[in-house]
Z-matrix of the N, CA and C atoms (Angstrom, degrees):
N
C 1 1.458
C 2 1.526 1 111.46
N 3 1.319 2 116.79 1 -39.38
C 4 1.461 3 119.70 2 178.54
C 5 1.525 4 110.99 3 -64.08
N 6 1.329 5 116.69 4 -41.01
C 7 1.468 6 119.81 5 178.34
C 8 1.526 7 110.87 6 -65.59
N 9 1.332 8 117.36 7 -38.74
C 10 1.467 9 120.73 8 -179.48
C 11 1.528 10 111.00 9 -66.72
N 12 1.329 11 116.40 10 -40.74
C 13 1.466 12 119.77 11 178.16
C 14 1.526 13 110.75 12 -65.40
N 15 1.321 14 115.98 13 -37.61
C 16 1.463 15 120.08 14 178.37
C 17 1.526 16 110.75 15 -66.16
N 18 1.322 17 117.40 16 -42.97
C 19 1.467 18 120.32 17 -178.00
C 20 1.525 19 112.07 18 -69.81
N 21 1.332 20 117.19 19 -39.87
C 22 1.463 21 120.17 20 -173.97
C 23 1.526 22 113.20 21 -85.28
N 24 1.330 23 116.46 22 -38.44
C 25 1.463 24 119.59 23 -172.56
C 26 1.527 25 113.40 24 -120.86
N 27 1.322 26 117.66 25 -1.79
C 28 1.467 27 122.35 26 -179.28
C 29 1.528 28 111.21 27 54.73
N 30 1.336 29 115.29 28 47.43
C 31 1.463 30 121.77 29 -179.23
C 32 1.521 31 109.47 30 -115.26
N 33 1.322 32 115.78 31 128.26
C 34 1.467 33 122.22 32 173.36
C 35 1.525 34 107.70 33 -111.35
N 36 1.324 35 119.03 34 108.53
C 37 1.468 36 120.03 35 -176.85
C 38 1.523 37 111.63 36 -67.32
N 39 1.331 38 115.63 37 144.89
C 40 1.457 39 121.15 38 177.12
C 41 1.516 40 111.74 39 -84.62
N 42 1.333 41 117.00 40 -25.32
C 43 1.459 42 120.74 41 -179.81
C 44 1.518 43 109.68 42 -143.85
N 45 1.309 44 114.84 43 156.14
C 46 1.455 45 121.74 44 179.44
C 47 1.524 46 108.07 45 -128.76
N 48 1.330 47 116.72 46 123.06
C 49 1.459 48 122.48 47 -177.72
C 50 1.522 49 108.75 48 -105.04
N 51 1.322 50 116.90 49 128.11
C 52 1.462 51 121.33 50 179.76
C 53 1.523 52 108.73 51 -156.31
N 54 1.344 53 116.23 52 170.19
C 55 1.461 54 119.78 53 178.92
C 56 1.525 55 109.89 54 -88.99
N 57 1.335 56 116.07 55 -176.90
C 58 1.464 57 121.13 56 -173.03
C 59 1.525 58 113.16 57 -67.49
N 60 1.342 59 118.36 58 -14.52
C 61 1.464 60 119.74 59 176.98
C 62 1.529 61 111.36 60 -63.37
N 63 1.333 62 116.57 61 -22.22
C 64 1.466 63 121.70 62 178.74
C 65 1.529 64 111.33 63 -101.39
N 66 1.331 65 117.94 64 12.78
C 67 1.456 66 121.07 65 -175.69
C 68 1.510 67 115.16 66 -93.83
N 69 1.333 68 117.93 67 21.54
C 70 1.461 69 120.52 68 177.72
C 71 1.529 70 110.26 69 -75.64
N 72 1.322 71 115.62 70 162.94
C 73 1.452 72 120.73 71 -178.82
C 74 1.520 73 113.87 72 -59.85
N 75 1.336 74 119.29 73 -51.83
C 76 1.477 75 119.88 74 179.84
C 77 1.526 76 113.20 75 -59.53
N 78 1.331 77 117.43 76 -39.05
C 79 1.464 78 119.90 77 179.55
C 80 1.522 79 111.19 78 -66.67
N 81 1.345 80 117.10 79 -45.07
C 82 1.458 81 120.27 80 178.77
C 83 1.523 82 110.91 81 -64.51
N 84 1.333 83 116.63 82 -38.72
C 85 1.451 84 119.89 83 177.13
C 86 1.512 85 112.12 84 -62.42
N 87 1.330 86 116.95 85 -40.50
C 88 1.460 87 121.42 86 178.92
C 89 1.520 88 111.00 87 -64.40
N 90 1.340 89 116.93 88 -39.83
C 91 1.459 90 120.82 89 -179.31
C 92 1.525 91 110.59 90 -68.94
N 93 1.325 92 117.04 91 -45.47
C 94 1.467 93 120.82 92 -178.45
C 95 1.527 94 110.71 93 -65.67
N 96 1.325 95 117.89 94 -36.12
C 97 1.464 96 120.61 95 178.43
C 98 1.526 97 112.11 96 -63.34
N 99 1.333 98 117.09 97 -23.11
C 100 1.469 99 121.33 98 177.55
C 101 1.524 100 112.03 99 -92.30
N 102 1.328 101 117.08 100 13.19
C 103 1.469 102 123.19 101 179.56
C 104 1.526 103 111.62 102 59.52
N 105 1.334 104 116.30 103 40.66
C 106 1.455 105 122.41 104 176.68
C 107 1.526 106 108.32 105 -114.73
N 108 1.327 107 116.83 106 133.51
C 109 1.455 108 120.71 107 178.92
C 110 1.526 109 109.65 108 -77.25
N 111 1.338 110 117.80 109 118.26
C 112 1.468 111 119.79 110 -178.83
C 113 1.524 112 112.26 111 -82.34
N 114 1.330 113 116.91 112 105.42
C 115 1.460 114 121.45 113 173.26
C 116 1.524 115 106.76 114 -91.31
N 117 1.316 116 114.70 115 68.21
C 118 1.458 117 123.10 116 -171.90
C 119 1.525 118 108.47 117 -134.29
N 120 1.332 119 118.86 118 131.65
C 121 1.477 120 119.92 119 174.45
C 122 1.523 121 110.80 120 -62.72
N 123 1.315 122 116.12 121 133.79
C 124 1.461 123 121.29 122 -177.53
C 125 1.525 124 109.94 123 -76.14
N 126 1.317 125 115.55 124 129.93
C 127 1.463 126 121.09 125 175.44
C 128 1.520 127 107.64 126 -83.46
N 129 1.334 128 116.79 127 98.26
C 130 1.461 129 122.34 128 -172.25
C 131 1.522 130 109.69 129 -127.13
N 132 1.327 131 115.99 130 123.16
C 133 1.465 132 121.64 131 179.02
C 134 1.530 133 111.75 132 -115.02
N 135 1.344 134 115.71 133 20.86
C 136 1.464 135 119.24 134 -177.88
C 137 1.524 136 113.10 135 -84.12
N 138 1.334 137 117.23 136 -9.24
C 139 1.460 138 119.44 137 -179.47
C 140 1.516 139 112.03 138 -68.84
N 141 1.314 140 115.82 139 154.00
C 142 1.462 141 122.02 140 -179.68
C 143 1.516 142 110.32 141 -116.31
N 144 1.320 143 115.49 142 148.67
C 145 1.471 144 121.33 143 -178.64
C 146 1.524 145 112.48 144 -111.78
N 147 1.337 146 117.54 145 1.03
C 148 1.464 147 120.18 146 -177.85
C 149 1.517 148 112.97 147 -95.02
N 150 1.329 149 117.36 148 7.25
C 151 1.457 150 120.51 149 178.26
C 152 1.512 151 114.92 150 89.25
N 153 1.329 152 119.24 151 -5.30
C 154 1.463 153 121.43 152 178.69
C 155 1.529 154 109.96 153 -84.56
N 156 1.321 155 115.55 154 166.44
C 157 1.460 156 120.91 155 -178.01
C 158 1.521 157 110.50 156 -64.94
N 159 1.326 158 115.70 157 135.00
C 160 1.452 159 121.22 158 175.10
C 161 1.523 160 109.34 159 -97.26
N 162 1.318 161 116.32 160 179.12
C 163 1.463 162 119.89 161 -178.15
C 164 1.524 163 111.86 162 -63.15
N 165 1.335 164 117.05 163 -28.27
C 166 1.460 165 120.07 164 -179.45
C 167 1.525 166 112.17 165 -66.53
N 168 1.332 167 117.68 166 -19.78
C 169 1.463 168 121.00 167 179.24
C 170 1.517 169 112.61 168 -80.83
N 171 1.327 170 116.98 169 -9.18
C 172 1.459 171 121.19 170 -179.42
C 173 1.528 172 109.15 171 -101.40
N 174 1.315 173 116.27 172 137.82
C 175 1.463 174 122.08 173 -178.60
C 176 1.521 175 110.24 174 -87.36
N 177 1.323 176 116.14 175 132.21
C 178 1.458 177 121.20 176 179.74
C 179 1.525 178 109.58 177 -88.22
N 180 1.328 179 116.74 178 125.34
C 181 1.459 180 124.01 179 177.45
C 182 1.522 181 107.70 180 -107.40
N 183 1.341 182 115.88 181 92.79
C 184 1.462 183 120.35 182 -174.88
C 185 1.516 184 111.93 183 -67.42
N 186 1.321 185 117.88 184 -33.55
C 187 1.465 186 121.01 185 -177.21
C 188 1.522 187 111.60 186 -63.36
N 189 1.319 188 116.92 187 -38.01
C 190 1.463 189 121.23 188 -178.33
C 191 1.528 190 113.03 189 -105.36
N 192 1.337 191 116.89 190 6.33
C 193 1.464 192 121.50 191 178.40
C 194 1.527 193 111.11 192 52.78
N 195 1.319 194 116.50 193 58.38
C 196 1.450 195 120.96 194 -178.41
C 197 1.523 196 110.07 195 -157.35
N 198 1.333 197 115.42 196 160.70
C 199 1.465 198 122.36 197 171.85
C 200 1.525 199 108.75 198 -101.17
N 201 1.328 200 115.37 199 150.31
C 202 1.460 201 121.49 200 176.11
C 203 1.518 202 107.54 201 -116.70
N 204 1.320 203 116.98 202 121.98
C 205 1.455 204 121.05 203 -177.70
C 206 1.529 205 109.73 204 -76.47
N 207 1.337 206 119.20 205 165.57
C 208 1.471 207 121.38 206 179.31
C 209 1.519 208 114.16 207 -57.44
N 210 1.331 209 117.35 208 -21.51
C 211 1.468 210 120.58 209 177.88
C 212 1.529 211 112.13 210 -89.09
N 213 1.343 212 116.72 211 1.77
C 214 1.464 213 120.07 212 176.61
C 215 1.515 214 115.20 213 89.64
N 216 1.337 215 119.04 214 6.79
C 217 1.468 216 121.80 215 -178.65
C 218 1.536 217 109.81 216 -93.36
N 219 1.340 218 117.20 217 144.12
C 220 1.470 219 120.03 218 -177.83
C 221 1.532 220 111.99 219 -84.71
N 222 1.326 221 114.88 220 147.78
C 223 1.458 222 122.67 221 169.54
C 224 1.523 223 106.70 222 -115.94
N 225 1.308 224 116.45 223 114.31
C 226 1.460 225 121.73 224 -173.15
C 227 1.522 226 110.96 225 -108.29
N 228 1.337 227 114.65 226 153.46
C 229 1.455 228 120.34 227 174.55
C 230 1.525 229 110.19 228 -83.64
N 231 1.330 230 116.47 229 -44.19
C 232 1.463 231 122.27 230 177.73
C 233 1.524 232 108.06 231 -133.22
N 234 1.310 233 117.11 232 137.73
C 235 1.465 234 121.61 233 -178.37
C 236 1.518 235 112.87 234 -109.01
N 237 1.325 236 116.87 235 11.50
C 238 1.456 237 120.58 236 172.94
C 239 1.515 238 108.79 237 -153.66
N 240 1.314 239 116.46 238 160.15
C 241 1.454 240 122.08 239 179.62
C 242 1.521 241 110.48 240 -85.62
N 243 1.328 242 115.35 241 131.58
C 244 1.460 243 120.50 242 -179.46
C 245 1.525 244 109.98 243 -93.99
N 246 1.316 245 115.70 244 133.04
C 247 1.455 246 120.19 245 175.08
C 248 1.519 247 110.90 246 -71.55
N 249 1.332 248 116.55 247 -28.96
C 250 1.458 249 121.76 248 177.00
C 251 1.530 250 108.16 249 -92.96
N 252 1.351 251 119.39 250 113.93
C 253 1.472 252 120.51 251 -177.27
C 254 1.517 253 113.09 252 -63.92
N 255 1.323 254 118.56 253 -22.17
C 256 1.458 255 121.14 254 179.90
C 257 1.528 256 112.04 255 -69.09
N 258 1.327 257 117.37 256 -19.98
C 259 1.460 258 120.80 257 -179.97
C 260 1.516 259 112.35 258 -93.13
N 261 1.323 260 117.10 259 -9.35
C 262 1.448 261 121.51 260 -179.21
C 263 1.506 262 112.12 261 -88.40
N 264 1.332 263 117.72 262 -168.79
C 265 1.467 264 121.36 263 -179.01
C 266 1.513 265 111.41 264 -66.43
N 267 1.303 266 116.60 265 135.40
C 268 1.466 267 121.62 266 -178.66
C 269 1.522 268 112.06 267 -101.43
N 270 1.341 269 118.16 268 -20.35
C 271 1.456 270 121.08 269 -178.38
C 272 1.513 271 113.54 270 78.70
N 273 1.320 272 118.87 271 5.90
C 274 1.448 273 122.51 272 -178.96
C 275 1.528 274 109.81 273 -124.83
N 276 1.319 275 115.48 274 152.78
C 277 1.456 276 119.93 275 177.55
C 278 1.513 277 111.61 276 78.19
N 279 1.322 278 116.41 277 -144.74
C 280 1.463 279 123.12 278 -177.80
C 281 1.521 280 109.23 279 -110.94
N 282 1.315 281 116.69 280 125.11
C 283 1.465 282 122.45 281 178.31
C 284 1.526 283 109.03 282 -99.28
N 285 1.332 284 116.96 283 142.85
C 286 1.453 285 122.55 284 -179.05
C 287 1.528 286 109.97 285 -111.76
N 288 1.313 287 116.14 286 130.90
C 289 1.461 288 122.86 287 179.48
C 290 1.525 289 108.39 288 -118.92
N 291 1.335 290 115.62 289 137.87
C 292 1.455 291 120.08 290 -173.88
C 293 1.523 292 110.07 291 -141.15
N 294 1.319 293 114.88 292 143.88
C 295 1.458 294 120.99 293 174.87
C 296 1.525 295 109.69 294 -87.02
N 297 1.316 296 115.84 295 166.37
C 298 1.457 297 120.16 296 177.43
C 299 1.527 298 110.31 297 -72.33
N 300 1.322 299 115.74 298 142.48
C 301 1.456 300 121.00 299 -176.21
C 302 1.522 301 111.67 300 -62.05
N 303 1.321 302 116.33 301 -47.74
C 304 1.471 303 118.91 302 -176.59
C 305 1.529 304 111.09 303 -68.07
N 306 1.330 305 117.41 304 -26.41
C 307 1.467 306 120.07 305 176.82
C 308 1.518 307 110.85 306 -69.07
N 309 1.338 308 116.74 307 -44.43
C 310 1.465 309 120.44 308 -179.45
C 311 1.532 310 111.39 309 -69.29
N 312 1.334 311 117.08 310 -34.99
C 313 1.459 312 119.79 311 -179.41
C 314 1.523 313 111.87 312 -65.35
N 315 1.309 314 116.84 313 -31.22
C 316 1.464 315 120.88 314 -179.39
C 317 1.527 316 112.98 315 -96.67
N 318 1.325 317 117.83 316 2.47
C 319 1.469 318 121.42 317 -176.11
C 320 1.523 319 110.20 318 -76.24
N 321 1.329 320 118.70 319 134.23
C 322 1.472 321 120.83 320 178.97
C 323 1.540 322 112.74 321 -70.37
N 324 1.321 323 117.73 322 -16.65
C 325 1.470 324 121.09 323 -178.58
C 326 1.523 325 112.23 324 -105.56
N 327 1.324 326 116.98 325 23.19
C 328 1.457 327 119.66 326 -176.97
C 329 1.523 328 112.05 327 -60.62
N 330 1.317 329 118.99 328 -37.66
C 331 1.452 330 121.51 329 -178.29
C 332 1.531 331 111.83 330 -68.24
N 333 1.337 332 116.85 331 -22.93
C 334 1.463 333 120.25 332 176.37
C 335 1.522 334 112.08 333 -87.42
N 336 1.321 335 116.40 334 -14.87
C 337 1.457 336 120.61 335 -172.63
C 338 1.521 337 112.22 336 -108.41
N 339 1.305 338 116.91 337 -62.19
C 340 1.474 339 121.28 338 -176.88
C 341 1.522 340 109.68 339 -142.52
N 342 1.328 341 119.02 340 70.80
C 343 1.472 342 121.17 341 -175.72
C 344 1.517 343 113.89 342 -65.67
N 345 1.322 344 118.48 343 -24.65
C 346 1.459 345 121.18 344 -176.70
C 347 1.525 346 113.46 345 -109.71
N 348 1.329 347 117.78 346 5.46
C 349 1.463 348 121.88 347 -178.86
C 350 1.522 349 109.66 348 -124.08
N 351 1.327 350 115.45 349 154.85
C 352 1.468 351 119.94 350 178.97
C 353 1.517 352 111.82 351 -70.86
N 354 1.338 353 116.58 352 -33.31
C 355 1.464 354 120.80 353 -179.39
C 356 1.523 355 108.70 354 -147.85
N 357 1.319 356 116.81 355 152.99
C 358 1.462 357 121.49 356 -177.99
C 359 1.529 358 110.18 357 -80.65
N 360 1.328 359 115.35 358 135.90
C 361 1.459 360 122.81 359 177.30
C 362 1.523 361 109.22 360 -123.84
N 363 1.314 362 115.55 361 143.70
C 364 1.464 363 122.58 362 178.67
C 365 1.519 364 108.56 363 -135.46
N 366 1.317 365 116.37 364 138.06
C 367 1.462 366 120.87 365 176.11
C 368 1.523 367 109.36 366 -104.75
N 369 1.309 368 115.37 367 148.07
C 370 1.476 369 122.11 368 179.10
C 371 1.521 370 108.22 369 -133.61
N 372 1.338 371 116.09 370 123.96
C 373 1.448 372 120.71 371 -178.70
C 374 1.525 373 111.51 372 -76.58
N 375 1.330 374 113.84 373 164.29
C 376 1.464 375 120.40 374 -178.50
C 377 1.527 376 111.42 375 -61.29
N 378 1.346 377 117.50 376 -36.87
C 379 1.459 378 121.58 377 -175.00
C 380 1.532 379 111.69 378 -103.78
N 381 1.313 380 117.19 379 30.89
C 382 1.460 381 120.59 380 -177.88
C 383 1.527 382 111.81 381 -64.52
N 384 1.338 383 117.67 382 -31.74
C 385 1.465 384 120.19 383 178.05
C 386 1.521 385 110.60 384 -63.14
N 387 1.338 386 116.90 385 -41.79
C 388 1.465 387 120.27 386 178.23
C 389 1.524 388 110.78 387 -67.44
N 390 1.330 389 116.79 388 -36.62
C 391 1.462 390 119.90 389 176.83
C 392 1.526 391 110.76 390 -63.01
N 393 1.331 392 117.13 391 -37.07
C 394 1.459 393 120.42 392 178.78
C 395 1.519 394 110.86 393 -68.84
N 396 1.329 395 117.06 394 -34.50
C 397 1.464 396 120.53 395 175.76
C 398 1.528 397 109.89 396 -60.13
N 399 1.337 398 116.12 397 -43.68
C 400 1.466 399 120.28 398 179.08
C 401 1.529 400 110.97 399 -66.09
N 402 1.330 401 117.34 400 -37.80
C 403 1.467 402 120.29 401 178.37
C 404 1.528 403 111.12 402 -63.68
N 405 1.340 404 116.60 403 -41.01
C 406 1.464 405 120.23 404 179.99
C 407 1.524 406 110.90 405 -66.80
N 408 1.333 407 117.21 406 -38.70
C 409 1.461 408 120.67 407 178.69
C 410 1.525 409 110.38 408 -65.37
N 411 1.338 410 116.85 409 -34.01
C 412 1.464 411 120.91 410 -178.03
C 413 1.528 412 112.20 411 -64.77
N 414 1.325 413 118.87 412 -13.36
C 415 1.458 414 122.42 413 179.53
C 416 1.520 415 112.55 414 -91.31
N 417 1.337 416 118.10 415 -1.63
C 418 1.455 417 121.85 416 -175.15
C 419 1.534 418 111.17 417 -93.97
N 420 1.334 419 115.61 418 162.41
C 421 1.462 420 121.03 419 177.10
C 422 1.525 421 110.89 420 -70.03
N 423 1.334 422 117.26 421 -33.90
C 424 1.457 423 120.40 422 179.78
C 425 1.521 424 111.15 423 -62.46
N 426 1.331 425 116.50 424 -33.18
C 427 1.467 426 120.21 425 178.19
C 428 1.532 427 110.79 426 -64.94
N 429 1.323 428 116.89 427 -40.75
C 430 1.463 429 120.35 428 178.04
C 431 1.520 430 110.79 429 -62.48
N 432 1.339 431 116.87 430 -38.83
C 433 1.461 432 120.67 431 176.96
C 434 1.521 433 110.16 432 -65.18
N 435 1.331 434 116.79 433 -41.08
C 436 1.462 435 121.01 434 179.75
C 437 1.521 436 111.55 435 -62.56
N 438 1.326 437 117.43 436 -38.54
C 439 1.458 438 120.03 437 179.50
C 440 1.524 439 111.23 438 -66.52
N 441 1.335 440 117.65 439 -35.86
C 442 1.465 441 120.29 440 176.70
C 443 1.523 442 110.73 441 -66.91
N 444 1.325 443 116.53 442 -39.44
C 445 1.461 444 119.97 443 177.40
C 446 1.525 445 111.03 444 -65.45
N 447 1.316 446 116.78 445 -38.84
C 448 1.468 447 120.46 446 179.69
C 449 1.525 448 110.73 447 -63.05
N 450 1.321 449 116.63 448 -41.06
C 451 1.463 450 119.50 449 -179.55
C 452 1.526 451 111.46 450 -66.18
N 453 1.330 452 116.92 451 -34.19
C 454 1.459 453 119.43 452 177.59
C 455 1.521 454 111.03 453 -62.39
N 456 1.323 455 116.53 454 -42.32
C 457 1.463 456 120.48 455 179.86
C 458 1.520 457 110.40 456 -68.18
N 459 1.329 458 116.61 457 -43.47
C 460 1.462 459 119.73 458 -178.69
C 461 1.523 460 111.61 459 -65.07
N 462 1.321 461 117.64 460 -33.07
C 463 1.457 462 120.45 461 179.21
C 464 1.524 463 111.41 462 -66.41
N 465 1.335 464 117.37 463 -31.04
C 466 1.462 465 120.07 464 176.97
C 467 1.528 466 110.66 465 -63.74
N 468 1.330 467 116.82 466 -43.65
C 469 1.463 468 120.20 467 179.32
C 470 1.533 469 110.85 468 -69.13
N 471 1.325 470 116.81 469 -36.83
C 472 1.462 471 119.74 470 177.48
C 473 1.525 472 110.70 471 -64.58
N 474 1.326 473 115.82 472 -37.58
C 475 1.470 474 119.94 473 177.73
C 476 1.525 475 110.86 474 -65.50
N 477 1.347 476 116.27 475 -41.82
C 478 1.468 477 119.65 476 178.14
C 479 1.527 478 111.23 477 -60.81
N 480 1.313 479 116.20 478 -38.80
C 481 1.465 480 120.09 479 -174.90
C 482 1.523 481 111.95 480 -78.20
N 483 1.325 482 117.27 481 -46.43
C 484 1.466 483 120.38 482 -170.55
C 485 1.529 484 113.43 483 -87.08
N 486 1.341 485 116.85 484 -37.29
C 487 1.456 486 119.81 485 -173.69
C 488 1.528 487 111.63 486 -99.49
N 489 1.319 488 116.99 487 -42.55
C 490 1.463 489 119.77 488 -177.82
C 491 1.524 490 112.47 489 -91.02
N 492 1.322 491 118.15 490 3.13
C 493 1.457 492 121.41 491 172.23
C 494 1.510 493 115.35 492 70.46
N 495 1.342 494 117.42 493 32.95
C 496 1.463 495 120.05 494 179.83
C 497 1.522 496 111.22 495 -97.88
N 498 1.323 497 116.48 496 29.96
C 499 1.460 498 119.37 497 177.70
C 500 1.512 499 112.60 498 -69.99
N 501 1.328 500 116.42 499 -20.34
C 502 1.457 501 120.52 500 179.73
C 503 1.525 502 109.22 501 -146.10
N 504 1.328 503 116.94 502 131.30
C 505 1.460 504 121.26 503 179.76
C 506 1.521 505 109.84 504 -76.47
N 507 1.305 506 116.09 505 144.87
C 508 1.468 507 121.48 506 -178.90
C 509 1.522 508 112.41 507 -107.16
N 510 1.320 509 118.28 508 -19.54
C 511 1.456 510 122.38 509 178.35
C 512 1.518 511 109.60 510 -102.59
N 513 1.309 512 116.87 511 146.48
C 514 1.458 513 121.79 512 -177.00
C 515 1.529 514 111.36 513 -93.61
N 516 1.335 515 113.78 514 156.53
C 517 1.453 516 119.85 515 174.47
C 518 1.518 517 113.44 516 82.13
N 519 1.343 518 116.98 517 162.65
C 520 1.477 519 120.83 518 179.54
C 521 1.519 520 113.12 519 -59.89
N 522 1.342 521 117.02 520 -38.32
C 523 1.464 522 119.41 521 -179.51
C 524 1.529 523 110.76 522 -66.00
N 525 1.342 524 116.37 523 -41.76
C 526 1.454 525 119.17 524 178.00
C 527 1.514 526 112.17 525 -63.61
N 528 1.334 527 116.62 526 -42.10
C 529 1.466 528 120.39 527 178.09
C 530 1.523 529 110.84 528 -63.53
N 531 1.345 530 116.32 529 -39.63
C 532 1.463 531 119.88 530 178.76
C 533 1.523 532 111.03 531 -63.56
N 534 1.335 533 116.94 532 -40.93
C 535 1.469 534 120.27 533 179.45
C 536 1.524 535 111.09 534 -64.36
N 537 1.329 536 116.31 535 -42.64
C 538 1.472 537 119.34 536 -178.99
C 539 1.516 538 111.46 537 -64.67
N 540 1.336 539 116.51 538 -44.65
C 541 1.461 540 119.54 539 -179.78
C 542 1.524 541 110.67 540 -66.49
N 543 1.328 542 117.03 541 -36.56
C 544 1.462 543 119.75 542 179.10
C 545 1.527 544 111.02 543 -64.45
N 546 1.322 545 117.11 544 -44.20
C 547 1.461 546 120.66 545 178.73
C 548 1.529 547 111.20 546 -66.06
N 549 1.345 548 116.23 547 -41.92
C 550 1.463 549 119.49 548 -179.83
C 551 1.526 550 110.93 549 -65.70
N 552 1.336 551 117.03 550 -41.38
C 553 1.459 552 119.85 551 178.91
C 554 1.522 553 111.06 552 -66.99
N 555 1.332 554 116.61 553 -35.44
C 556 1.465 555 120.12 554 176.62
C 557 1.520 556 110.79 555 -63.17
N 558 1.335 557 116.68 556 -45.09
C 559 1.460 558 120.34 557 177.29
C 560 1.525 559 110.96 558 -62.47
N 561 1.327 560 116.69 559 -37.85
C 562 1.466 561 120.78 560 179.43
C 563 1.526 562 110.67 561 -65.16
N 564 1.337 563 116.66 562 -42.49
C 565 1.462 564 120.05 563 179.55
C 566 1.527 565 111.85 564 -68.04
N 567 1.327 566 117.18 565 -38.30
C 568 1.457 567 120.31 566 177.45
C 569 1.529 568 110.62 567 -63.50
N 570 1.316 569 115.37 568 -38.20
C 571 1.464 570 119.59 569 178.34
C 572 1.526 571 110.77 570 -64.14
N 573 1.331 572 116.95 571 -39.74
C 574 1.461 573 120.63 572 178.59
C 575 1.526 574 110.99 573 -68.92
N 576 1.343 575 116.00 574 -38.94
C 577 1.459 576 118.94 575 178.81
C 578 1.516 577 111.45 576 -64.61
N 579 1.335 578 116.76 577 -35.63
C 580 1.462 579 120.06 578 179.17
C 581 1.522 580 111.47 579 -63.53
N 582 1.308 581 117.27 580 -29.78
C 583 1.458 582 120.43 581 178.02
C 584 1.529 583 111.61 582 -78.85
N 585 1.342 584 115.41 583 -30.67
C 586 1.466 585 118.89 584 -178.31
C 587 1.522 586 111.07 585 -77.27
N 588 1.334 587 116.10 586 -44.93
C 589 1.459 588 120.92 587 -178.21
C 590 1.525 589 108.80 588 -106.78
N 591 1.314 590 118.78 589 109.13
C 592 1.461 591 120.11 590 -178.88
C 593 1.531 592 111.48 591 -67.31
N 594 1.310 593 116.41 592 154.15
C 595 1.459 594 122.14 593 179.86
C 596 1.524 595 109.80 594 -66.12
N 597 1.335 596 117.83 595 139.52
C 598 1.483 597 119.85 596 179.74
C 599 1.524 598 110.67 597 -65.21
N 600 1.310 599 114.90 598 139.65
C 601 1.453 600 120.95 599 179.96
C 602 1.528 601 109.74 600 -82.96
N 603 1.341 602 115.85 601 136.69
C 604 1.460 603 120.43 602 179.94
C 605 1.535 604 110.57 603 -76.86
N 606 1.301 605 113.73 604 140.08
C 607 1.469 606 119.65 605 179.37
C 608 1.534 607 109.83 606 -73.87
N 609 1.285 608 115.16 607 132.79
C 610 1.479 609 119.55 608 178.54
C 611 1.532 610 109.55 609 -77.02
N 612 1.326 611 113.86 610 140.71
C 613 1.459 612 118.98 611 178.29
C 614 1.524 613 110.03 612 -76.74
N 615 1.276 614 114.71 613 140.81
C 616 1.468 615 120.07 614 -179.91
C 617 1.516 616 111.67 615 -70.54
């Protein structure tokens, strides 16, 4: 759709509004690479429900390619330089970061961090930077406005499906589908117009 809008109207959108189904890492990475602000809820399953620290509690140090735990200890992906570049960081897929075992064993916050493991491990996806961009946008006022606009659009489709009976198409082919949607949208607009413009009142006879 973005390519079609660019070809037909020469429009490059500044932001893209969508629901959480589009909040995966690869999708957010694709949007950010096109210089589009993703107003999309991030699909994140890194949170924990057992009361221990989640990945959000660890600070990302991009300059040194490591995480810093709340106690100030680093979690590194590699702790030595590889002469073979194929064994080093590739920048693709999922990277694993781990603290030193003896550091975690002596840590006073071990029960809050990794009570059942010898050392704390954290994974970082390939498109985590794009996911963080979406998280930062979600804290802005413009994001709240975008979510309200998204719900308005989604309610139109819900109305077509539940009230106007467009849950299933009855005509075959693209032309038939276009005719059905055109008629349904026309009925939807007429219904909205009826609410905006009240019916004229009849004059009473003397």
